[in-house]
C-alpha positions as CSV (number, residue, x, y, z in Angstrom):
1,M,7.3,161.4,37.8
2,M,3.9,159.9,38.1
3,N,2.6,158.4,41.2
4,T,2.6,154.7,40.8
5,T,0.8,154.1,44.6
6,I,-2.6,152.7,44.1
7,A,-5.6,153.6,46.5
8,P,-6.8,150.1,48.5
9,V,-10.2,148.8,47.6
10,T,-11.6,148.2,51.3
11,N,-15.2,146.7,50.2
12,N,-14.4,142.9,49.4
13,E,-13.8,139.6,51.5
14,V,-9.9,139.8,51.6
15,Y,-9.8,143.2,53.1
16,G,-12.4,141.8,55.5
17,I,-10.1,139.0,56.4
18,L,-6.9,140.9,57.1
19,K,-8.6,144.5,58.1
20,N,-7.2,144.0,61.9
21,D,-3.8,143.2,60.8
22,I,-3.8,146.0,58.3
23,R,-5.3,148.3,61.0
24,Y,-2.8,147.6,63.5
25,G,-0.1,148.0,61.2
26,N,1.1,144.4,61.1
27,P,3.7,143.4,58.4
28,V,2.4,140.1,58.4
29,A,-0.8,138.1,58.8
30,L,-1.9,134.5,59.2
31,A,-5.1,134.0,57.7
32,M,-7.6,131.5,55.6
33,I,-8.0,132.9,52.1
34,P,-10.5,131.7,49.8
35,R,-8.6,130.1,47.0
36,E,-10.2,132.1,44.2
37,Y,-8.2,135.3,45.3
38,L,-4.6,133.7,44.9
39,K,-2.8,134.1,42.2
40,I,0.9,133.5,40.6
41,D,2.6,136.2,38.5
42,P,3.7,134.7,35.4
43,T,6.3,137.2,34.8
44,Y,8.7,135.7,37.3
45,Q,6.9,132.4,38.0
46,T,5.7,129.6,36.0
47,D,2.2,128.1,36.0
48,E,3.5,125.0,34.9
49,R,4.3,122.2,36.9
50,T,5.7,118.5,35.5
51,E,3.2,115.7,36.2
52,R,5.9,113.9,38.1
53,S,5.9,117.0,40.4
54,I,2.4,117.2,41.0
55,D,2.4,113.3,41.7
56,Y,4.6,113.5,43.9
57,L,3.0,116.4,46.1
58,V,-0.2,114.4,46.0
59,N,1.0,111.0,47.0
60,K,3.0,112.4,50.0
61,F,0.0,114.8,51.0
62,D,-0.6,114.9,54.5
63,H,-3.0,117.7,55.8
64,R,-1.0,117.8,59.0
65,K,2.2,118.8,57.3
66,L,0.5,121.3,54.8
67,M,2.6,124.2,55.5
68,P,1.0,127.9,54.8
69,L,1.6,129.6,51.7
70,H,3.6,132.5,51.2
71,C,1.8,135.4,49.9
72,V,1.9,139.1,49.0
73,Y,-1.0,141.4,49.5
74,H,-2.2,143.6,46.5
75,K,-4.0,146.5,47.8
76,E,-5.6,147.5,44.5
77,D,-7.4,144.6,43.6
78,Q,-7.5,142.6,47.0
79,T,-5.9,139.5,45.9
80,L,-2.8,137.3,47.1
81,Y,0.4,136.5,44.9
82,I,1.9,133.2,45.8
83,V,5.6,133.6,46.0
84,D,6.2,130.2,48.1
85,G,3.8,127.1,47.7
86,Y,2.1,127.1,44.4
87,G,2.9,123.4,44.4
88,R,0.9,122.9,47.6
89,F,-2.0,124.8,45.8
90,K,-2.1,122.8,42.7
91,A,-1.9,119.6,45.1
92,T,-4.9,120.6,47.3
93,E,-6.8,121.3,44.2
94,I,-6.4,118.0,43.2
95,V,-6.6,116.1,46.9
96,D,-9.9,117.5,47.8
97,P,-10.9,121.0,46.1
98,E,-14.1,121.0,48.2
99,K,-12.2,120.7,51.6
100,Y,-9.5,122.9,50.6
101,K,-11.7,125.7,49.3
102,E,-9.8,128.1,51.9
103,L,-6.0,127.7,52.5
104,M,-3.8,129.1,55.4
105,C,-1.5,131.9,54.0
106,L,1.4,133.9,55.4
107,V,0.6,137.2,53.9
108,V,3.0,139.8,53.5
109,L,0.9,143.2,54.1
110,D,3.6,145.8,54.0
111,A,5.1,145.1,50.5
112,P,6.0,148.2,48.2
113,D,2.9,149.9,46.8
114,D,4.6,150.7,43.6
115,P,4.1,147.9,41.1
116,I,7.1,147.6,39.6
117,E,9.0,147.7,42.9
118,R,6.5,145.2,44.5
119,R,6.9,142.9,41.7
120,K,10.7,143.0,42.2
121,F,10.0,142.1,46.0
122,E,8.1,139.4,45.1
123,A,10.6,138.0,42.3
124,E,13.1,138.1,45.2
125,L,11.3,136.0,47.7
126,Y,10.3,133.6,45.0
127,A,14.0,133.2,43.5
128,Y,15.4,133.0,47.0
129,Q,13.2,130.9,49.0
130,N,14.8,130.0,52.3
131,R,18.1,131.8,51.2
132,D,18.2,133.3,54.6
133,V,16.8,130.4,56.6
134,A,19.8,128.3,58.4
135,K,19.7,124.5,57.1
136,V,19.1,122.2,59.8
137,T,22.3,120.0,59.5
138,P,22.1,116.0,59.8
139,I,23.6,115.9,63.3
140,Q,20.8,118.6,64.4
141,K,18.2,116.0,63.2
142,H,19.8,113.2,65.1
143,G,17.8,113.2,68.2
144,A,14.2,113.7,65.8
145,F,15.6,110.5,63.7
146,V,16.1,108.5,67.1
147,V,12.5,109.4,68.1
148,L,11.4,108.3,64.1
149,E,13.4,105.1,64.9
150,K,15.4,105.7,61.8
151,D,18.1,102.9,61.1
152,G,21.0,105.3,60.8
153,A,20.3,107.4,63.8
154,L,19.9,104.5,65.9
155,I,22.9,102.7,64.8
156,I,25.0,105.7,65.3
157,D,23.8,105.6,69.0
158,K,24.6,102.2,69.5
159,M,28.3,102.6,68.1
160,K,28.7,105.5,70.3
161,S,27.9,103.7,73.2
162,K,30.0,100.7,72.4
163,Y,33.0,102.3,71.2
164,N,32.6,105.6,73.3
165,F,33.3,108.1,70.5
166,E,32.3,111.8,70.5
167,I,30.3,113.7,67.5
168,S,31.3,117.4,67.0
169,R,29.2,120.0,65.2
170,K,31.9,122.0,64.4
171,R,33.9,121.5,60.8
172,G,37.6,121.1,60.5
173,R,40.4,118.4,61.9
174,R,39.0,116.3,64.2
175,K,40.9,115.3,67.7
176,A,41.3,111.6,68.8
177,N,38.0,109.5,69.0
178,V,35.9,112.1,67.5
179,L,33.3,111.0,64.7
180,G,34.6,112.6,61.2
181,S,31.5,113.1,59.8
182,Y,28.2,112.2,61.1
183,A,26.5,113.0,57.7
184,E,28.6,110.1,56.1
185,C,28.6,107.8,59.1
186,Y,24.4,108.0,58.8
187,K,24.9,107.2,55.0
188,I,26.7,104.2,55.8
189,A,24.9,102.8,58.6
190,E,21.6,103.3,56.6
191,Q,23.4,101.1,53.5
192,I,25.4,98.3,55.4
193,G,23.1,98.2,58.8
194,E,24.3,97.6,62.1
195,E,26.7,94.6,61.8
196,G,28.5,96.2,58.6
197,T,29.0,99.6,60.7
198,D,30.0,97.5,63.9
199,W,32.7,95.6,61.4
200,I,34.1,99.4,60.4
201,F,34.4,100.7,64.0
202,N,35.9,97.2,65.1
203,I,38.8,97.4,62.8
204,L,39.7,101.4,63.7
205,K,39.3,100.3,67.1
206,K,41.9,97.6,66.9
207,A,43.9,99.8,64.7
208,R,44.0,102.3,67.4
209,W,42.9,104.8,64.9
210,N,40.1,105.9,67.6
211,K,43.2,107.1,69.5
212,T,44.7,109.4,66.5
213,V,43.7,112.8,65.2
214,N,41.3,112.2,62.3
215,G,41.1,108.4,62.9
216,Y,37.3,108.3,62.1
217,N,37.5,110.5,59.0
218,K,34.8,109.8,56.6
219,H,37.7,108.8,53.7
220,I,38.7,105.7,55.5
221,M,35.2,105.0,57.0
222,K,34.1,104.7,53.1
223,A,37.0,102.7,52.2
224,L,36.2,100.3,54.6
225,K,32.5,100.1,53.9
226,D,33.8,99.3,50.4
227,M,35.8,96.4,51.6
228,Y,32.9,95.0,53.8
229,L,30.7,95.1,50.5
230,M,33.2,94.0,47.8
231,Y,34.3,91.1,49.8
232,P,31.3,89.4,51.7
233,D,32.7,85.9,51.9
234,N,36.0,87.2,53.5
235,R,34.9,89.6,56.1
236,K,36.5,88.0,59.0
237,E,39.8,87.7,57.5
238,V,39.8,91.0,55.9
239,N,38.8,92.8,58.9
240,R,41.7,90.9,60.9
241,F,44.2,92.0,58.3
242,L,43.1,95.4,57.9
243,S,43.2,95.8,61.6
244,R,46.9,94.8,61.5
245,A,47.9,96.8,58.2
246,L,46.4,100.3,59.6
247,R,47.7,99.6,62.9
248,K,51.3,100.3,61.4
249,V,50.5,103.7,60.3
250,E,49.1,107.2,60.8
251,W,46.4,108.5,58.9
252,D,48.3,111.0,57.4
253,K,50.9,108.9,55.9
254,Y,48.3,106.3,54.9
255,R,46.6,109.0,53.2
256,S,49.6,110.5,51.4
257,F,50.3,106.8,50.1
258,A,47.1,106.4,48.9
259,V,47.0,109.8,47.0
260,T,50.6,109.0,45.5
261,A,49.4,105.9,44.4
262,Y,46.3,107.4,42.8
263,P,47.5,110.9,41.9
264,E,44.6,111.7,39.7
265,R,41.5,110.7,41.6
266,Y,39.9,112.2,44.5
267,M,40.7,111.5,47.9
268,T,38.0,109.3,48.8
269,A,38.6,107.4,45.8
270,S,42.1,106.9,46.2
271,I,42.0,105.7,49.9
272,S,39.2,103.1,49.0
273,L,41.2,102.1,45.9
274,Y,44.9,101.8,47.7
275,T,42.7,99.8,50.6
276,E,41.5,97.6,47.9
277,D,45.2,97.0,46.6
278,L,46.5,96.0,50.0
279,V,43.8,93.7,50.6
280,T,44.0,92.0,47.2
281,Q,48.2,91.9,47.0
282,R,48.0,90.5,50.7
283,L,45.6,88.2,50.7
284,G,45.4,87.1,47.3
285,Y,41.9,87.8,46.3
286,D,40.5,88.7,43.1
287,K,40.5,92.5,42.2
288,A,36.8,93.9,42.6
289,R,37.6,96.7,40.2
290,D,40.2,98.5,38.3
291,G,42.0,101.6,38.9
292,K,38.9,103.5,37.6
293,G,36.5,102.1,39.7
294,K,35.3,99.9,37.3
295,I,33.8,96.3,38.5
296,I,36.1,93.6,37.1
297,S,37.2,89.8,37.4
298,V,40.7,89.6,37.6
299,K,42.4,86.5,39.0
300,K,45.6,87.0,41.1
301,T,48.4,85.1,39.3
302,A,49.9,82.5,41.4
């Protein structure tokens, strides 16, 4: 069988930059690499970027946030193949090609020598970027968002202080007085602000759902958010009515009533539509939408 391992060239600029890491057997190196030595392999990565994609990177460009390109070292021709960061490579070329004649790169030095195996190695790195990196969850970002003064995080902090609920990082059924979904609560706070978010927690507290298992679940919170948005002129009355209506029933029962009323809808939609039915039937308001969720204008018959 032919030996496809290629002997390294040792007399050019790239080797000079990486030689200490190579000499000490480091598996990776962090180094400034002249852009003329950076390439991509079109076999597994397209060199085409949409204009919209490039424009986005250029418009959002901040040199303080420019992360190193992830590259693989090719000994035989002393080049580096980009497996993550080609968009950044192109963006810097537009932003300031003179300033970014060299780019910081995280270079894999111990990739397979065999060209076929190395290409497979690179293709896997390219295709599964960040696959083995645990994602930062919304709740893990909370402290950072407070520092950044993001409205959603600041509002949640205020509600937590006012209503004294807990936030869990675990999935599954929530005990009493524990927020069901931080991510959903954050979206709601961003959408309807502090006044609207307080309106929701106020209803749940007066209904004593804060004292029940799963009382702060995302489905009822989204349903109440819908009511807040759909009946802006009647929020006080809707608040009073729903506080009393929810107080008479446990969450599990309420959910079963909603799913029975709308068996072909997803649970979140069922809860919201059923809640709207209660509001319109008991208070005599116009319906804001039909059973399919479409906004309509229907007068309640006297």
